[in-house]
VEXKE-182522 format. One record per residue (C-alpha): x, y, z; residue number from 1. Coordinates in steps of 0.25 Angstrom, whole numbers. Layout:
<rs>
<r><east>X</east><north>Y</north><up>Z</up><num>NUM</num></r>
...
</rs>
This chain:
<rs>
<r><east>435</east><north>-156</north><up>124</up><num>1</num></r>
<r><east>446</east><north>-164</north><up>117</up><num>2</num></r>
<r><east>461</east><north>-160</north><up>121</up><num>3</num></r>
<r><east>464</east><north>-155</north><up>106</up><num>4</num></r>
<r><east>453</east><north>-145</north><up>107</up><num>5</num></r>
<r><east>460</east><north>-138</north><up>119</up><num>6</num></r>
<r><east>474</east><north>-138</north><up>111</up><num>7</num></r>
<r><east>467</east><north>-132</north><up>99</up><num>8</num></r>
<r><east>460</east><north>-121</north><up>108</up><num>9</num></r>
<r><east>473</east><north>-118</north><up>115</up><num>10</num></r>
<r><east>480</east><north>-116</north><up>102</up><num>11</num></r>
<r><east>469</east><north>-107</north><up>97</up><num>12</num></r>
<r><east>469</east><north>-98</north><up>109</up><num>13</num></r>
<r><east>485</east><north>-97</north><up>107</up><num>14</num></r>
<r><east>483</east><north>-93</north><up>93</up><num>15</num></r>
<r><east>472</east><north>-83</north><up>96</up><num>16</num></r>
<r><east>481</east><north>-77</north><up>107</up><num>17</num></r>
<r><east>493</east><north>-76</north><up>98</up><num>18</num></r>
<r><east>484</east><north>-69</north><up>87</up><num>19</num></r>
<r><east>480</east><north>-59</north><up>98</up><num>20</num></r>
<r><east>494</east><north>-57</north><up>102</up><num>21</num></r>
<r><east>498</east><north>-55</north><up>88</up><num>22</num></r>
<r><east>487</east><north>-44</north><up>85</up><num>23</num></r>
<r><east>494</east><north>-36</north><up>96</up><num>24</num></r>
<r><east>507</east><north>-37</north><up>89</up><num>25</num></r>
<r><east>503</east><north>-30</north><up>77</up><num>26</num></r>
<r><east>505</east><north>-15</north><up>78</up><num>27</num></r>
<r><east>495</east><north>-5</north><up>72</up><num>28</num></r>
<r><east>503</east><north>-3</north><up>59</up><num>29</num></r>
<r><east>502</east><north>-18</north><up>57</up><num>30</num></r>
<r><east>516</east><north>-22</north><up>60</up><num>31</num></r>
<r><east>517</east><north>-34</north><up>68</up><num>32</num></r>
<r><east>526</east><north>-34</north><up>80</up><num>33</num></r>
<r><east>524</east><north>-49</north><up>84</up><num>34</num></r>
<r><east>536</east><north>-57</north><up>84</up><num>35</num></r>
<r><east>529</east><north>-69</north><up>78</up><num>36</num></r>
<r><east>530</east><north>-66</north><up>63</up><num>37</num></r>
<r><east>520</east><north>-76</north><up>58</up><num>38</num></r>
<r><east>509</east><north>-69</north><up>66</up><num>39</num></r>
<r><east>512</east><north>-55</north><up>59</up><num>40</num></r>
<r><east>504</east><north>-54</north><up>47</up><num>41</num></r>
<r><east>511</east><north>-41</north><up>43</up><num>42</num></r>
<r><east>525</east><north>-46</north><up>44</up><num>43</num></r>
<r><east>522</east><north>-60</north><up>39</up><num>44</num></r>
<r><east>527</east><north>-57</north><up>25</up><num>45</num></r>
<r><east>541</east><north>-54</north><up>29</up><num>46</num></r>
<r><east>543</east><north>-65</north><up>39</up><num>47</num></r>
<r><east>537</east><north>-77</north><up>32</up><num>48</num></r>
<r><east>546</east><north>-88</north><up>27</up><num>49</num></r>
<r><east>549</east><north>-89</north><up>13</up><num>50</num></r>
<r><east>559</east><north>-97</north><up>4</up><num>51</num></r>
<r><east>565</east><north>-95</north><up>-9</up><num>52</num></r>
<r><east>555</east><north>-98</north><up>-21</up><num>53</num></r>
<r><east>561</east><north>-110</north><up>-28</up><num>54</num></r>
<r><east>555</east><north>-115</north><up>-41</up><num>55</num></r>
<r><east>551</east><north>-129</north><up>-44</up><num>56</num></r>
<r><east>558</east><north>-134</north><up>-56</up><num>57</num></r>
<r><east>558</east><north>-147</north><up>-64</up><num>58</num></r>
<r><east>549</east><north>-154</north><up>-54</up><num>59</num></r>
<r><east>546</east><north>-168</north><up>-59</up><num>60</num></r>
<r><east>531</east><north>-172</north><up>-58</up><num>61</num></r>
<r><east>530</east><north>-183</north><up>-68</up><num>62</num></r>
<r><east>541</east><north>-191</north><up>-73</up><num>63</num></r>
<r><east>546</east><north>-188</north><up>-87</up><num>64</num></r>
<r><east>544</east><north>-202</north><up>-92</up><num>65</num></r>
<r><east>529</east><north>-202</north><up>-90</up><num>66</num></r>
<r><east>522</east><north>-199</north><up>-103</up><num>67</num></r>
<r><east>515</east><north>-185</north><up>-104</up><num>68</num></r>
<r><east>522</east><north>-181</north><up>-91</up><num>69</num></r>
<r><east>519</east><north>-166</north><up>-93</up><num>70</num></r>
<r><east>504</east><north>-168</north><up>-94</up><num>71</num></r>
<r><east>505</east><north>-178</north><up>-82</up><num>72</num></r>
<r><east>513</east><north>-167</north><up>-74</up><num>73</num></r>
<r><east>503</east><north>-157</north><up>-77</up><num>74</num></r>
<r><east>491</east><north>-165</north><up>-73</up><num>75</num></r>
<r><east>498</east><north>-170</north><up>-60</up><num>76</num></r>
<r><east>501</east><north>-155</north><up>-57</up><num>77</num></r>
<r><east>487</east><north>-151</north><up>-59</up><num>78</num></r>
<r><east>481</east><north>-162</north><up>-51</up><num>79</num></r>
<r><east>492</east><north>-160</north><up>-39</up><num>80</num></r>
<r><east>489</east><north>-145</north><up>-39</up><num>81</num></r>
<r><east>474</east><north>-147</north><up>-38</up><num>82</num></r>
<r><east>476</east><north>-157</north><up>-27</up><num>83</num></r>
<r><east>484</east><north>-147</north><up>-19</up><num>84</num></r>
<r><east>475</east><north>-135</north><up>-22</up><num>85</num></r>
<r><east>483</east><north>-128</north><up>-32</up><num>86</num></r>
<r><east>475</east><north>-121</north><up>-42</up><num>87</num></r>
<r><east>478</east><north>-122</north><up>-57</up><num>88</num></r>
<r><east>479</east><north>-108</north><up>-62</up><num>89</num></r>
<r><east>484</east><north>-112</north><up>-76</up><num>90</num></r>
<r><east>485</east><north>-126</north><up>-82</up><num>91</num></r>
<r><east>493</east><north>-128</north><up>-95</up><num>92</num></r>
<r><east>499</east><north>-141</north><up>-99</up><num>93</num></r>
<r><east>514</east><north>-137</north><up>-96</up><num>94</num></r>
<r><east>511</east><north>-127</north><up>-85</up><num>95</num></r>
<r><east>502</east><north>-124</north><up>-72</up><num>96</num></r>
<r><east>499</east><north>-112</north><up>-64</up><num>97</num></r>
<r><east>495</east><north>-116</north><up>-50</up><num>98</num></r>
<r><east>490</east><north>-109</north><up>-38</up><num>99</num></r>
<r><east>489</east><north>-113</north><up>-23</up><num>100</num></r>
<r><east>481</east><north>-106</north><up>-13</up><num>101</num></r>
<r><east>484</east><north>-109</north><up>2</up><num>102</num></r>
<r><east>476</east><north>-101</north><up>12</up><num>103</num></r>
<r><east>481</east><north>-87</north><up>9</up><num>104</num></r>
<r><east>493</east><north>-91</north><up>1</up><num>105</num></r>
<r><east>494</east><north>-94</north><up>-14</up><num>106</num></r>
<r><east>505</east><north>-98</north><up>-24</up><num>107</num></r>
<r><east>505</east><north>-99</north><up>-39</up><num>108</num></r>
<r><east>514</east><north>-107</north><up>-47</up><num>109</num></r>
<r><east>517</east><north>-111</north><up>-62</up><num>110</num></r>
<r><east>520</east><north>-125</north><up>-65</up><num>111</num></r>
<r><east>527</east><north>-128</north><up>-78</up><num>112</num></r>
<r><east>527</east><north>-143</north><up>-83</up><num>113</num></r>
<r><east>538</east><north>-149</north><up>-91</up><num>114</num></r>
<r><east>536</east><north>-164</north><up>-93</up><num>115</num></r>
<r><east>535</east><north>-170</north><up>-80</up><num>116</num></r>
<r><east>542</east><north>-158</north><up>-73</up><num>117</num></r>
<r><east>537</east><north>-145</north><up>-68</up><num>118</num></r>
<r><east>542</east><north>-131</north><up>-64</up><num>119</num></r>
<r><east>535</east><north>-123</north><up>-54</up><num>120</num></r>
<r><east>536</east><north>-108</north><up>-53</up><num>121</num></r>
<r><east>531</east><north>-98</north><up>-43</up><num>122</num></r>
<r><east>521</east><north>-88</north><up>-49</up><num>123</num></r>
<r><east>515</east><north>-81</north><up>-37</up><num>124</num></r>
<r><east>510</east><north>-82</north><up>-23</up><num>125</num></r>
<r><east>501</east><north>-75</north><up>-12</up><num>126</num></r>
<r><east>506</east><north>-75</north><up>3</up><num>127</num></r>
<r><east>518</east><north>-84</north><up>0</up><num>128</num></r>
<r><east>528</east><north>-72</north><up>2</up><num>129</num></r>
<r><east>534</east><north>-73</north><up>-12</up><num>130</num></r>
<r><east>545</east><north>-63</north><up>-13</up><num>131</num></r>
<r><east>557</east><north>-60</north><up>-23</up><num>132</num></r>
<r><east>569</east><north>-54</north><up>-16</up><num>133</num></r>
<r><east>578</east><north>-44</north><up>-22</up><num>134</num></r>
<r><east>588</east><north>-55</north><up>-27</up><num>135</num></r>
<r><east>576</east><north>-62</north><up>-35</up><num>136</num></r>
<r><east>574</east><north>-73</north><up>-25</up><num>137</num></r>
<r><east>560</east><north>-77</north><up>-23</up><num>138</num></r>
<r><east>554</east><north>-82</north><up>-9</up><num>139</num></r>
<r><east>541</east><north>-88</north><up>-6</up><num>140</num></r>
<r><east>534</east><north>-95</north><up>6</up><num>141</num></r>
<r><east>539</east><north>-109</north><up>8</up><num>142</num></r>
<r><east>524</east><north>-114</north><up>6</up><num>143</num></r>
<r><east>525</east><north>-111</north><up>-9</up><num>144</num></r>
<r><east>536</east><north>-122</north><up>-11</up><num>145</num></r>
<r><east>528</east><north>-132</north><up>-2</up><num>146</num></r>
<r><east>516</east><north>-130</north><up>-11</up><num>147</num></r>
<r><east>523</east><north>-132</north><up>-24</up><num>148</num></r>
<r><east>531</east><north>-144</north><up>-19</up><num>149</num></r>
<r><east>518</east><north>-150</north><up>-14</up><num>150</num></r>
<r><east>512</east><north>-148</north><up>-28</up><num>151</num></r>
<r><east>524</east><north>-154</north><up>-35</up><num>152</num></r>
<r><east>525</east><north>-166</north><up>-25</up><num>153</num></r>
<r><east>510</east><north>-169</north><up>-27</up><num>154</num></r>
<r><east>511</east><north>-168</north><up>-42</up><num>155</num></r>
<r><east>523</east><north>-178</north><up>-41</up><num>156</num></r>
<r><east>516</east><north>-188</north><up>-33</up><num>157</num></r>
<r><east>504</east><north>-187</north><up>-42</up><num>158</num></r>
<r><east>512</east><north>-189</north><up>-55</up><num>159</num></r>
<r><east>511</east><north>-202</north><up>-63</up><num>160</num></r>
<r><east>523</east><north>-211</north><up>-60</up><num>161</num></r>
<r><east>525</east><north>-218</north><up>-74</up><num>162</num></r>
</rs>
């Protein structure tokens, strides 16, 4: 057998042993006593990374000097969203509502189009640990920002140049 098979099998055995050990760490009441928080499904919410939710404002997709920039920005965004597996929930000439489902995670955003620029606003999410603290600060899992940044980057690269 090839050597990479043995490395894979050894890794699989390690994962199974860790899972079995973790099962013993959960008490009858469902509280995890394991020190490795990423393995504790019951405590995962309170210990998962989160960052401040930041809006994306006035992001240039298509240069303003291009004729019909708003329509081209809209078309480029729809094409980029579909390419990256975002689902278009609402499609209006100056606004889009998009949803991305990734495994057990989901995010919904509003995209407002003004000329060749866009504003992206958070709408809702599932399993991205969105929360608003008592000071009004909003926090969310860092993956949300990566997904939106990737969408905007692909749209900018796909946009007409002149």
